[in-house]
Biopython code that builds the backbone (N, CA, C, O; Angstrom):
import numpy as np
from Bio.PDB.StructureBuilder import StructureBuilder

atoms = [
    (1, "MET", "N", (-46.618, 92.633, 180.019)),
    (1, "MET", "CA", (-45.856, 91.476, 180.615)),
    (1, "MET", "C", (-45.292, 90.654, 179.455)),
    (1, "MET", "O", (-46.019, 90.243, 178.551)),
    (2, "ARG", "N", (-44.047, 90.438, 179.504)),
    (2, "ARG", "CA", (-43.448, 89.734, 178.533)),
    (2, "ARG", "C", (-43.251, 88.245, 178.844)),
    (2, "ARG", "O", (-43.081, 87.981, 180.034)),
    (3, "ILE", "N", (-43.246, 87.262, 178.000)),
    (3, "ILE", "CA", (-43.209, 85.902, 178.284)),
    (3, "ILE", "C", (-41.915, 85.322, 177.695)),
    (3, "ILE", "O", (-41.555, 85.536, 176.538)),
    (4, "LEU", "N", (-41.248, 84.575, 178.579)),
    (4, "LEU", "CA", (-40.241, 83.705, 178.295)),
    (4, "LEU", "C", (-40.372, 82.312, 178.344)),
    (4, "LEU", "O", (-40.579, 81.779, 179.434)),
    (5, "SER", "N", (-40.278, 81.626, 177.293)),
    (5, "SER", "CA", (-40.595, 80.076, 177.091)),
    (5, "SER", "C", (-39.173, 79.339, 177.077)),
    (5, "SER", "O", (-38.401, 79.623, 176.161)),
    (6, "ILE", "N", (-38.815, 78.467, 177.984)),
    (6, "ILE", "CA", (-37.719, 77.699, 177.915)),
    (6, "ILE", "C", (-38.027, 76.169, 177.880)),
    (6, "ILE", "O", (-38.646, 75.609, 178.785)),
    (7, "ILE", "N", (-37.591, 75.585, 176.864)),
    (7, "ILE", "CA", (-37.847, 74.072, 176.810)),
    (7, "ILE", "C", (-36.585, 73.250, 176.681)),
    (7, "ILE", "O", (-35.881, 73.332, 175.675)),
    (8, "LYS", "N", (-36.309, 72.488, 177.659)),
    (8, "LYS", "CA", (-35.021, 71.437, 177.494)),
    (8, "LYS", "C", (-35.505, 70.205, 177.162)),
    (8, "LYS", "O", (-36.377, 69.559, 177.743)),
    (9, "ILE", "N", (-34.751, 69.868, 175.990)),
    (9, "ILE", "CA", (-35.244, 68.436, 175.405)),
    (9, "ILE", "C", (-33.925, 67.555, 175.539)),
    (9, "ILE", "O", (-32.797, 68.018, 175.365)),
    (10, "PHE", "N", (-34.167, 66.373, 175.832)),
    (10, "PHE", "CA", (-33.142, 65.356, 176.001)),
    (10, "PHE", "C", (-33.034, 64.301, 174.803)),
    (10, "PHE", "O", (-33.680, 63.258, 174.902)),
    (11, "PRO", "N", (-32.314, 64.511, 173.779)),
    (11, "PRO", "CA", (-32.587, 63.788, 172.526)),
    (11, "PRO", "C", (-32.375, 62.222, 172.732)),
    (11, "PRO", "O", (-31.439, 61.765, 173.388)),
    (12, "MET", "N", (-33.218, 61.553, 172.183)),
    (12, "MET", "CA", (-33.283, 60.077, 172.094)),
    (12, "MET", "C", (-32.067, 59.732, 171.282)),
    (12, "MET", "O", (-31.771, 60.355, 170.263)),
    (13, "PRO", "N", (-31.319, 58.653, 171.791)),
    (13, "PRO", "CA", (-30.107, 58.209, 170.691)),
    (13, "PRO", "C", (-30.469, 58.169, 169.299)),
    (13, "PRO", "O", (-31.506, 57.606, 168.948)),
    (14, "GLY", "N", (-29.679, 58.733, 168.465)),
    (14, "GLY", "CA", (-29.938, 58.868, 166.930)),
    (14, "GLY", "C", (-31.016, 59.705, 166.476)),
    (14, "GLY", "O", (-31.462, 59.635, 165.331)),
    (15, "LYS", "N", (-31.492, 60.589, 167.461)),
    (15, "LYS", "CA", (-32.583, 61.442, 166.844)),
    (15, "LYS", "C", (-32.167, 62.853, 167.134)),
    (15, "LYS", "O", (-32.995, 63.747, 166.963)),
    (16, "ARG", "N", (-30.904, 63.148, 167.576)),
    (16, "ARG", "CA", (-30.434, 64.621, 167.851)),
    (16, "ARG", "C", (-30.615, 65.529, 166.435)),
    (16, "ARG", "O", (-31.144, 66.641, 166.431)),
    (17, "LYS", "N", (-30.131, 64.920, 165.350)),
    (17, "LYS", "CA", (-30.176, 65.824, 164.030)),
    (17, "LYS", "C", (-31.559, 66.036, 163.626)),
    (17, "LYS", "O", (-31.905, 67.117, 163.149)),
    (18, "GLU", "N", (-32.454, 64.969, 163.807)),
    (18, "GLU", "CA", (-33.714, 65.135, 163.365)),
    (18, "GLU", "C", (-34.419, 66.233, 164.388)),
    (18, "GLU", "O", (-35.219, 67.044, 163.922)),
    (19, "LEU", "N", (-34.177, 66.229, 165.440)),
    (19, "LEU", "CA", (-34.767, 67.067, 166.551)),
    (19, "LEU", "C", (-34.318, 68.472, 166.214)),
    (19, "LEU", "O", (-35.190, 69.338, 166.141)),
    (20, "LEU", "N", (-33.023, 68.802, 165.996)),
    (20, "LEU", "CA", (-32.388, 69.957, 165.552)),
    (20, "LEU", "C", (-33.017, 70.501, 164.275)),
    (20, "LEU", "O", (-33.412, 71.663, 164.183)),
    (21, "ASP", "N", (-33.083, 69.666, 163.365)),
    (21, "ASP", "CA", (-33.633, 70.069, 162.004)),
    (21, "ASP", "C", (-35.147, 70.639, 162.257)),
    (21, "ASP", "O", (-35.542, 71.628, 161.639)),
    (22, "ILE", "N", (-35.931, 69.983, 163.160)),
    (22, "ILE", "CA", (-37.284, 70.388, 163.380)),
    (22, "ILE", "C", (-37.172, 71.810, 163.966)),
    (22, "ILE", "O", (-37.809, 72.729, 163.451)),
    (23, "LEU", "N", (-36.489, 71.981, 164.882)),
    (23, "LEU", "CA", (-36.351, 73.308, 165.681)),
    (23, "LEU", "C", (-35.757, 74.400, 164.792)),
    (23, "LEU", "O", (-36.175, 75.550, 164.928)),
    (24, "HIS", "N", (-34.854, 74.135, 163.934)),
    (24, "HIS", "CA", (-34.321, 75.084, 162.905)),
    (24, "HIS", "C", (-35.371, 75.446, 162.119)),
    (24, "HIS", "O", (-35.615, 76.642, 161.959)),
    (25, "SER", "N", (-36.134, 74.464, 161.521)),
    (25, "SER", "CA", (-37.236, 74.756, 160.614)),
    (25, "SER", "C", (-38.428, 75.515, 161.160)),
    (25, "SER", "O", (-39.348, 75.884, 160.430)),
    (26, "VAL", "N", (-38.382, 75.766, 162.622)),
    (26, "VAL", "CA", (-39.452, 76.530, 163.288)),
    (26, "VAL", "C", (-38.955, 77.920, 163.736)),
    (26, "VAL", "O", (-39.727, 78.845, 163.990)),
    (27, "LYS", "N", (-37.729, 77.994, 163.807)),
    (27, "LYS", "CA", (-37.121, 79.174, 164.422)),
    (27, "LYS", "C", (-37.245, 80.445, 163.468)),
    (27, "LYS", "O", (-37.696, 81.478, 163.962)),
    (28, "GLY", "N", (-36.899, 80.426, 162.232)),
    (28, "GLY", "CA", (-37.168, 81.527, 161.332)),
    (28, "GLY", "C", (-38.551, 82.075, 161.282)),
    (28, "GLY", "O", (-38.781, 83.267, 161.488)),
    (29, "PRO", "N", (-39.618, 81.056, 160.963)),
    (29, "PRO", "CA", (-41.021, 81.470, 161.033)),
    (29, "PRO", "C", (-41.446, 82.028, 162.183)),
    (29, "PRO", "O", (-42.221, 82.983, 162.120)),
    (30, "THR", "N", (-41.018, 81.535, 163.406)),
    (30, "THR", "CA", (-41.398, 81.972, 164.722)),
    (30, "THR", "C", (-40.784, 83.457, 164.884)),
    (30, "THR", "O", (-41.460, 84.325, 165.437)),
    (31, "GLN", "N", (-39.688, 83.691, 164.467)),
    (31, "GLN", "CA", (-39.082, 85.135, 164.609)),
    (31, "GLN", "C", (-39.785, 86.007, 163.802)),
    (31, "GLN", "O", (-39.736, 87.211, 164.052)),
    (32, "ALA", "N", (-40.528, 85.523, 162.735)),
    (32, "ALA", "CA", (-41.193, 86.451, 161.721)),
    (32, "ALA", "C", (-42.621, 86.840, 162.303)),
    (32, "ALA", "O", (-43.263, 87.749, 161.776)),
    (33, "ILE", "N", (-43.065, 86.199, 163.300)),
    (33, "ILE", "CA", (-44.395, 86.446, 163.918)),
    (33, "ILE", "C", (-44.240, 87.668, 164.616)),
    (33, "ILE", "O", (-43.334, 87.854, 165.428)),
    (34, "ASN", "N", (-45.221, 88.622, 164.279)),
    (34, "ASN", "CA", (-45.364, 89.974, 164.979)),
    (34, "ASN", "C", (-45.654, 89.534, 166.521)),
    (34, "ASN", "O", (-46.535, 88.727, 166.818)),
    (35, "GLY", "N", (-44.848, 90.130, 167.404)),
    (35, "GLY", "CA", (-44.902, 89.854, 168.819)),
    (35, "GLY", "C", (-43.858, 88.915, 169.362)),
    (35, "GLY", "O", (-43.699, 88.740, 170.570)),
    (36, "CYS", "N", (-43.089, 88.262, 168.339)),
    (36, "CYS", "CA", (-41.987, 87.328, 168.868)),
    (36, "CYS", "C", (-40.840, 88.268, 168.960)),
    (36, "CYS", "O", (-40.503, 88.957, 167.997)),
    (37, "LEU", "N", (-40.169, 88.306, 170.236)),
    (37, "LEU", "CA", (-39.078, 89.310, 170.322)),
    (37, "LEU", "C", (-37.725, 88.491, 170.152)),
    (37, "LEU", "O", (-36.701, 89.148, 169.966)),
    (38, "ASP", "N", (-37.655, 87.293, 170.196)),
    (38, "ASP", "CA", (-36.421, 86.464, 170.000)),
    (38, "ASP", "C", (-36.710, 85.026, 170.115)),
    (38, "ASP", "O", (-37.589, 84.587, 170.856)),
    (39, "CYS", "N", (-35.996, 84.342, 169.410)),
    (39, "CYS", "CA", (-36.017, 82.676, 169.276)),
    (39, "CYS", "C", (-34.550, 82.136, 169.260)),
    (39, "CYS", "O", (-33.777, 82.598, 168.421)),
    (40, "HIS", "N", (-34.158, 81.263, 170.068)),
    (40, "HIS", "CA", (-32.853, 80.686, 170.004)),
    (40, "HIS", "C", (-32.843, 79.023, 170.247)),
    (40, "HIS", "O", (-33.731, 78.462, 170.888)),
    (41, "ILE", "N", (-31.954, 78.471, 169.771)),
    (41, "ILE", "CA", (-31.551, 76.942, 169.963)),
    (41, "ILE", "C", (-30.226, 76.882, 170.481)),
    (41, "ILE", "O", (-29.257, 77.315, 169.856)),
    (42, "CYS", "N", (-30.158, 76.363, 171.591)),
    (42, "CYS", "CA", (-28.805, 76.198, 172.203)),
    (42, "CYS", "C", (-28.475, 74.648, 172.395)),
    (42, "CYS", "O", (-29.370, 73.858, 172.696)),
    (43, "GLU", "N", (-27.221, 74.268, 172.219)),
    (43, "GLU", "CA", (-26.868, 72.859, 172.560)),
    (43, "GLU", "C", (-25.872, 72.870, 173.763)),
    (43, "GLU", "O", (-24.793, 73.462, 173.781)),
    (44, "GLU", "N", (-26.422, 72.106, 174.780)),
    (44, "GLU", "CA", (-25.388, 72.081, 176.163)),
    (44, "GLU", "C", (-24.451, 70.893, 175.720)),
    (44, "GLU", "O", (-24.756, 70.027, 174.899)),
    (45, "ASN", "N", (-23.325, 70.992, 176.366)),
    (45, "ASN", "CA", (-22.404, 69.890, 176.346)),
    (45, "ASN", "C", (-22.545, 69.085, 177.616)),
    (45, "ASN", "O", (-23.139, 69.540, 178.594)),
    (46, "GLY", "N", (-22.024, 67.952, 177.594)),
    (46, "GLY", "CA", (-22.160, 67.065, 178.793)),
    (46, "GLY", "C", (-22.717, 65.791, 178.349)),
    (46, "GLY", "O", (-22.845, 65.548, 177.148)),
    (47, "ASP", "N", (-23.095, 64.873, 179.366)),
    (47, "ASP", "CA", (-23.478, 63.627, 179.057)),
    (47, "ASP", "C", (-24.796, 63.555, 178.330)),
    (47, "ASP", "O", (-24.959, 62.696, 177.463)),
    (48, "GLU", "N", (-25.700, 64.377, 178.626)),
    (48, "GLU", "CA", (-27.060, 64.143, 177.926)),
    (48, "GLU", "C", (-27.095, 65.189, 176.679)),
    (48, "GLU", "O", (-28.028, 65.080, 175.883)),
    (49, "ARG", "N", (-26.202, 66.106, 176.501)),
    (49, "ARG", "CA", (-26.227, 67.026, 175.425)),
    (49, "ARG", "C", (-27.587, 67.558, 175.054)),
    (49, "ARG", "O", (-28.157, 67.396, 173.975)),
    (50, "THR", "N", (-28.047, 68.249, 176.160)),
    (50, "THR", "CA", (-29.386, 68.749, 176.102)),
    (50, "THR", "C", (-29.555, 69.863, 175.077)),
    (50, "THR", "O", (-28.634, 70.656, 174.880)),
    (51, "ILE", "N", (-30.740, 69.944, 174.401)),
    (51, "ILE", "CA", (-31.050, 71.060, 173.612)),
    (51, "ILE", "C", (-32.092, 71.923, 174.251)),
    (51, "ILE", "O", (-33.158, 71.511, 174.708)),
    (52, "VAL", "N", (-31.660, 73.203, 174.234)),
    (52, "VAL", "CA", (-32.535, 74.252, 174.881)),
    (52, "VAL", "C", (-33.176, 75.028, 173.818)),
    (52, "VAL", "O", (-32.513, 75.490, 172.890)),
    (53, "TYR", "N", (-34.437, 75.187, 173.919)),
    (53, "TYR", "CA", (-35.228, 75.911, 172.827)),
    (53, "TYR", "C", (-35.874, 77.139, 173.581)),
    (53, "TYR", "O", (-36.704, 76.904, 174.458)),
    (54, "PHE", "N", (-35.520, 78.462, 173.269)),
    (54, "PHE", "CA", (-35.973, 79.628, 173.918)),
    (54, "PHE", "C", (-36.895, 80.372, 172.977)),
    (54, "PHE", "O", (-36.742, 80.426, 171.757)),
    (55, "GLU", "N", (-37.870, 80.942, 173.670)),
    (55, "GLU", "CA", (-38.799, 81.991, 172.852)),
    (55, "GLU", "C", (-39.106, 82.976, 173.700)),
    (55, "GLU", "O", (-39.390, 82.705, 174.866)),
    (56, "HIS", "N", (-39.093, 84.280, 173.233)),
    (56, "HIS", "CA", (-39.325, 85.357, 173.951)),
    (56, "HIS", "C", (-40.588, 86.286, 173.364)),
    (56, "HIS", "O", (-40.544, 86.808, 172.250)),
    (57, "TRP", "N", (-41.509, 86.388, 174.111)),
    (57, "TRP", "CA", (-42.749, 86.961, 173.465)),
    (57, "TRP", "C", (-43.140, 88.359, 174.087)),
    (57, "TRP", "O", (-42.819, 88.654, 175.239)),
    (58, "GLN", "N", (-43.791, 89.130, 173.329)),
    (58, "GLN", "CA", (-44.233, 90.480, 173.871)),
    (58, "GLN", "C", (-45.283, 90.585, 174.672)),
    (58, "GLN", "O", (-45.429, 91.542, 175.433)),
    (59, "SER", "N", (-46.246, 89.446, 174.556)),
    (59, "SER", "CA", (-47.426, 89.404, 175.416)),
    (59, "SER", "C", (-48.116, 87.801, 175.453)),
    (59, "SER", "O", (-47.887, 86.963, 174.582)),
    (60, "TRP", "N", (-48.879, 87.605, 176.482)),
    (60, "TRP", "CA", (-49.522, 86.449, 176.547)),
    (60, "TRP", "C", (-50.337, 86.158, 175.298)),
    (60, "TRP", "O", (-50.313, 85.037, 174.790)),
    (61, "GLU", "N", (-51.057, 87.150, 174.798)),
    (61, "GLU", "CA", (-51.954, 87.000, 173.698)),
    (61, "GLU", "C", (-51.252, 86.502, 172.518)),
    (61, "GLU", "O", (-51.807, 85.595, 171.897)),
    (62, "VAL", "N", (-50.083, 86.955, 172.085)),
    (62, "VAL", "CA", (-49.418, 86.460, 170.886)),
    (62, "VAL", "C", (-48.887, 85.149, 171.219)),
    (62, "VAL", "O", (-48.862, 84.288, 170.340)),
    (63, "PHE", "N", (-48.437, 84.886, 172.453)),
    (63, "PHE", "CA", (-47.688, 83.629, 172.710)),
    (63, "PHE", "C", (-48.783, 82.636, 172.885)),
    (63, "PHE", "O", (-48.469, 81.483, 172.590)),
    (64, "ILE", "N", (-49.954, 82.824, 173.286)),
    (64, "ILE", "CA", (-51.102, 81.844, 173.289)),
    (64, "ILE", "C", (-51.455, 81.462, 171.808)),
    (64, "ILE", "O", (-51.501, 80.294, 171.422)),
    (65, "ARG", "N", (-51.683, 82.481, 171.068)),
    (65, "ARG", "CA", (-51.900, 82.358, 169.717)),
    (65, "ARG", "C", (-50.896, 81.343, 168.893)),
    (65, "ARG", "O", (-51.282, 80.431, 168.162)),
    (66, "HIS", "N", (-49.589, 81.680, 169.155)),
    (66, "HIS", "CA", (-48.454, 80.763, 168.734)),
    (66, "HIS", "C", (-48.673, 79.309, 169.124)),
    (66, "HIS", "O", (-48.680, 78.379, 168.317)),
    (67, "ILE", "N", (-48.851, 79.199, 170.438)),
    (67, "ILE", "CA", (-49.006, 77.714, 170.901)),
    (67, "ILE", "C", (-50.148, 77.056, 170.223)),
    (67, "ILE", "O", (-50.057, 75.845, 170.025)),
    (68, "ARG", "N", (-51.154, 77.655, 169.862)),
    (68, "ARG", "CA", (-52.371, 77.055, 169.127)),
    (68, "ARG", "C", (-52.010, 76.872, 167.666)),
    (68, "ARG", "O", (-52.846, 76.196, 167.066)),
    (69, "SER", "N", (-51.110, 77.243, 167.019)),
    (69, "SER", "CA", (-50.699, 77.237, 165.711)),
    (69, "SER", "C", (-50.140, 75.923, 165.201)),
    (69, "SER", "O", (-49.627, 75.119, 165.979)),
    (70, "ALA", "N", (-50.232, 75.712, 163.960)),
    (70, "ALA", "CA", (-49.556, 74.545, 163.399)),
    (70, "ALA", "C", (-48.103, 74.538, 163.385)),
    (70, "ALA", "O", (-47.471, 73.482, 163.357)),
    (71, "LEU", "N", (-47.563, 75.660, 163.405)),
    (71, "LEU", "CA", (-46.098, 75.945, 163.615)),
    (71, "LEU", "C", (-45.756, 75.282, 165.064)),
    (71, "LEU", "O", (-44.826, 74.482, 165.167)),
    (72, "TYR", "N", (-46.479, 75.621, 166.064)),
    (72, "TYR", "CA", (-46.155, 74.952, 167.262)),
    (72, "TYR", "C", (-46.358, 73.492, 167.471)),
    (72, "TYR", "O", (-45.907, 72.925, 168.467)),
    (73, "ASP", "N", (-47.034, 72.878, 166.541)),
    (73, "ASP", "CA", (-47.156, 71.560, 166.588)),
    (73, "ASP", "C", (-45.878, 70.863, 166.213)),
    (73, "ASP", "O", (-45.623, 69.747, 166.664)),
    (74, "ARG", "N", (-44.958, 71.589, 165.281)),
    (74, "ARG", "CA", (-43.761, 71.046, 165.168)),
    (74, "ARG", "C", (-42.822, 71.003, 166.368)),
    (74, "ARG", "O", (-42.088, 70.022, 166.488)),
    (75, "VAL", "N", (-42.784, 72.070, 167.342)),
    (75, "VAL", "CA", (-42.127, 72.245, 168.460)),
    (75, "VAL", "C", (-42.666, 70.962, 169.355)),
    (75, "VAL", "O", (-41.850, 70.252, 169.942)),
    (76, "LEU", "N", (-43.878, 70.743, 169.415)),
    (76, "LEU", "CA", (-44.546, 69.493, 170.171)),
    (76, "LEU", "C", (-43.777, 68.224, 169.527)),
    (76, "LEU", "O", (-43.235, 67.387, 170.248)),
    (77, "GLY", "N", (-43.771, 68.154, 168.279)),
    (77, "GLY", "CA", (-43.061, 67.001, 167.515)),
    (77, "GLY", "C", (-41.554, 66.843, 168.001)),
    (77, "GLY", "O", (-41.104, 65.735, 168.290)),
    (78, "ALA", "N", (-40.875, 67.890, 168.069)),
    (78, "ALA", "CA", (-39.461, 67.827, 168.525)),
    (78, "ALA", "C", (-39.534, 67.355, 169.983)),
    (78, "ALA", "O", (-38.797, 66.429, 170.322)),
    (79, "MET", "N", (-40.314, 67.884, 170.817)),
    (79, "MET", "CA", (-40.395, 67.361, 172.154)),
    (79, "MET", "C", (-40.653, 65.820, 172.354)),
    (79, "MET", "O", (-40.235, 65.193, 173.328)),
    (80, "GLU", "N", (-41.353, 65.306, 171.372)),
    (80, "GLU", "CA", (-41.583, 63.819, 171.456)),
    (80, "GLU", "C", (-40.417, 62.945, 171.010)),
    (80, "GLU", "O", (-40.459, 61.716, 171.060)),
    (81, "LEU", "N", (-39.317, 63.685, 170.547)),
    (81, "LEU", "CA", (-37.964, 62.996, 170.398)),
    (81, "LEU", "C", (-37.139, 63.054, 171.608)),
    (81, "LEU", "O", (-35.938, 62.810, 171.489)),
    (82, "SER", "N", (-37.666, 63.370, 172.854)),
    (82, "SER", "CA", (-36.843, 63.444, 174.008)),
    (82, "SER", "C", (-36.975, 62.066, 174.638)),
    (82, "SER", "O", (-38.038, 61.462, 174.777)),
    (83, "GLN", "N", (-35.736, 61.628, 175.015)),
    (83, "GLN", "CA", (-35.730, 60.327, 175.798)),
    (83, "GLN", "C", (-36.297, 60.296, 177.239)),
    (83, "GLN", "O", (-36.563, 59.249, 177.829)),
    (84, "LYS", "N", (-36.441, 61.406, 177.698)),
    (84, "LYS", "CA", (-37.240, 61.729, 179.072)),
    (84, "LYS", "C", (-38.042, 62.829, 178.877)),
    (84, "LYS", "O", (-37.884, 63.546, 177.890)),
    (85, "GLU", "N", (-39.050, 63.085, 179.870)),
    (85, "GLU", "CA", (-39.942, 64.343, 179.752)),
    (85, "GLU", "C", (-39.209, 65.514, 179.622)),
    (85, "GLU", "O", (-38.363, 65.864, 180.444)),
    (86, "PRO", "N", (-39.556, 66.250, 178.430)),
    (86, "PRO", "CA", (-38.833, 67.695, 178.463)),
    (86, "PRO", "C", (-39.148, 68.480, 179.556)),
    (86, "PRO", "O", (-40.240, 68.361, 180.111)),
    (87, "GLU", "N", (-38.264, 69.315, 179.949)),
    (87, "GLU", "CA", (-38.425, 70.452, 180.894)),
    (87, "GLU", "C", (-38.916, 71.556, 180.275)),
    (87, "GLU", "O", (-38.189, 72.107, 179.448)),
    (88, "VAL", "N", (-40.260, 72.105, 180.554)),
    (88, "VAL", "CA", (-40.965, 73.214, 179.975)),
    (88, "VAL", "C", (-41.280, 74.111, 181.025)),
    (88, "VAL", "O", (-41.971, 73.770, 181.985)),
    (89, "CYS", "N", (-40.741, 75.387, 180.865)),
    (89, "CYS", "CA", (-41.010, 76.410, 181.751)),
    (89, "CYS", "C", (-41.371, 77.842, 181.031)),
    (89, "CYS", "O", (-40.711, 78.296, 180.096)),
    (90, "PHE", "N", (-42.410, 78.425, 181.554)),
    (90, "PHE", "CA", (-42.996, 79.730, 181.039)),
    (90, "PHE", "C", (-42.792, 80.804, 182.123)),
    (90, "PHE", "O", (-43.300, 80.639, 183.232)),
    (91, "TYR", "N", (-42.098, 81.850, 181.850)),
    (91, "TYR", "CA", (-41.872, 82.949, 182.772)),
    (91, "TYR", "C", (-42.602, 84.134, 182.406)),
    (91, "TYR", "O", (-42.589, 84.468, 181.222)),
    (92, "GLU", "N", (-43.328, 84.918, 183.375)),
    (92, "GLU", "CA", (-43.706, 86.274, 183.156)),
    (92, "GLU", "C", (-42.796, 87.139, 183.529)),
    (92, "GLU", "O", (-42.416, 87.116, 184.700)),
    (93, "VAL", "N", (-42.340, 87.939, 182.745)),
    (93, "VAL", "CA", (-41.144, 88.966, 182.975)),
    (93, "VAL", "C", (-41.706, 90.303, 183.035)),
    (93, "VAL", "O", (-42.074, 90.863, 182.003)),
    (94, "ALA", "N", (-41.805, 90.891, 184.258)),
    (94, "ALA", "CA", (-42.332, 92.207, 184.418)),
    (94, "ALA", "C", (-41.279, 93.332, 184.050)),
    (94, "ALA", "O", (-41.655, 94.374, 183.514)),
    (95, "THR", "N", (-40.046, 93.110, 184.332)),
    (95, "THR", "CA", (-38.998, 94.138, 184.129)),
    (95, "THR", "C", (-37.898, 93.478, 183.486)),
    (95, "THR", "O", (-37.760, 92.259, 183.592)),
    (96, "MET", "N", (-37.081, 94.212, 182.807)),
    (96, "MET", "CA", (-35.976, 93.672, 182.082)),
    (96, "MET", "C", (-34.882, 94.603, 182.169)),
    (96, "MET", "O", (-35.144, 95.780, 181.924)),
    (97, "LYS", "N", (-33.494, 94.231, 182.527)),
    (97, "LYS", "CA", (-32.423, 95.051, 182.615)),
    (97, "LYS", "C", (-31.365, 94.444, 181.758)),
    (97, "LYS", "O", (-31.326, 93.237, 181.520)),
    (98, "GLY", "N", (-30.387, 95.434, 181.237)),
    (98, "GLY", "CA", (-29.375, 94.990, 180.419)),
    (98, "GLY", "C", (-28.016, 95.188, 181.150)),
    (98, "GLY", "O", (-27.894, 95.172, 182.375)),
    (99, "ILE", "N", (-27.068, 95.366, 180.309)),
    (99, "ILE", "CA", (-25.643, 95.642, 180.710)),
    (99, "ILE", "C", (-25.679, 96.684, 181.887)),
    (99, "ILE", "O", (-25.013, 96.525, 182.910)),
    (100, "GLU", "N", (-26.546, 97.814, 181.657)),
    (100, "GLU", "CA", (-26.408, 98.826, 182.588)),
    (100, "GLU", "C", (-26.632, 98.279, 184.177)),
    (100, "GLU", "O", (-26.160, 98.938, 185.104)),
    (101, "LEU", "N", (-27.274, 97.212, 184.388)),
    (101, "LEU", "CA", (-27.468, 96.702, 185.667)),
    (101, "LEU", "C", (-26.130, 96.090, 186.139)),
    (101, "LEU", "O", (-25.775, 96.204, 187.312)),
    (102, "ILE", "N", (-25.411, 95.459, 185.241)),
    (102, "ILE", "CA", (-24.103, 95.135, 185.682)),
    (102, "ILE", "C", (-23.205, 96.182, 186.040)),
    (102, "ILE", "O", (-22.450, 96.096, 187.008)),
    (103, "ASP", "N", (-23.267, 97.164, 185.287)),
    (103, "ASP", "CA", (-22.394, 98.352, 185.506)),
    (103, "ASP", "C", (-22.749, 99.057, 186.803)),
    (103, "ASP", "O", (-21.877, 99.545, 187.522)),
    (104, "ALA", "N", (-24.095, 99.104, 187.102)),
    (104, "ALA", "CA", (-24.455, 99.818, 188.271)),
    (104, "ALA", "C", (-24.105, 98.896, 189.551)),
    (104, "ALA", "O", (-23.913, 99.486, 190.615)),
    (105, "ILE", "N", (-24.021, 97.653, 189.523)),
    (105, "ILE", "CA", (-23.844, 96.862, 190.475)),
    (105, "ILE", "C", (-22.188, 96.825, 190.840)),
    (105, "ILE", "O", (-21.730, 96.785, 191.983)),
    (106, "ARG", "N", (-21.521, 96.845, 189.767)),
    (106, "ARG", "CA", (-19.987, 96.714, 189.811)),
    (106, "ARG", "C", (-19.340, 98.109, 190.050)),
    (106, "ARG", "O", (-18.204, 98.227, 190.511)),
    (107, "ASN", "N", (-20.182, 99.219, 189.688)),
    (107, "ASN", "CA", (-19.645, 100.575, 189.876)),
    (107, "ASN", "C", (-20.735, 101.422, 190.545)),
    (107, "ASN", "O", (-21.232, 102.365, 189.929)),
    (108, "PRO", "N", (-21.147, 101.087, 191.880)),
    (108, "PRO", "CA", (-22.218, 101.908, 192.454)),
    (108, "PRO", "C", (-22.013, 103.285, 192.710)),
    (108, "PRO", "O", (-22.993, 104.000, 192.921)),
    (109, "SER", "N", (-20.744, 103.798, 192.721)),
    (109, "SER", "CA", (-20.499, 105.225, 193.058)),
    (109, "SER", "C", (-20.671, 105.979, 191.810)),
    (109, "SER", "O", (-20.702, 107.202, 191.942)),
    (110, "GLN", "N", (-20.793, 105.484, 190.588)),
    (110, "GLN", "CA", (-21.024, 106.461, 189.485)),
    (110, "GLN", "C", (-22.506, 106.681, 189.212)),
    (110, "GLN", "O", (-22.862, 107.461, 188.328)),
]
sb = StructureBuilder()
sb.init_structure("model")
sb.init_model(0)
sb.init_chain("A")
sb.init_seg("    ")
for serial, (resi, resn, name, xyz) in enumerate(atoms, 1):
    if name == "N":
        sb.init_residue(resn, " ", resi, " ")
    sb.init_atom(name, np.array(xyz, "f"), 0.0, 1.0, " ", f" {name:<3s}", serial, name[0])
structure = sb.get_structure()
């Protein structure tokens, strides 16, 4: 079972750069962890200019170990720079499909 972590952070005024600096400092070391499949930082446009931090993990075991780590303390520190409560979601992913799903749906006769 793969794990997808999605954290939406709403930066306090004047804290956006600090928040992004923290997340960027975590991204590389997180991606280097055995069991991390991916890690991304996205910036949304709009009034709140939300920052979305994604992690994709091979298993609960490695994800839980990561959450208990000093590295994850920095993610928690970034979350403290949110002007309202961050939205935190963890998903268990049983199956994943790629572009072949789009092709199968759009071209069912092939």
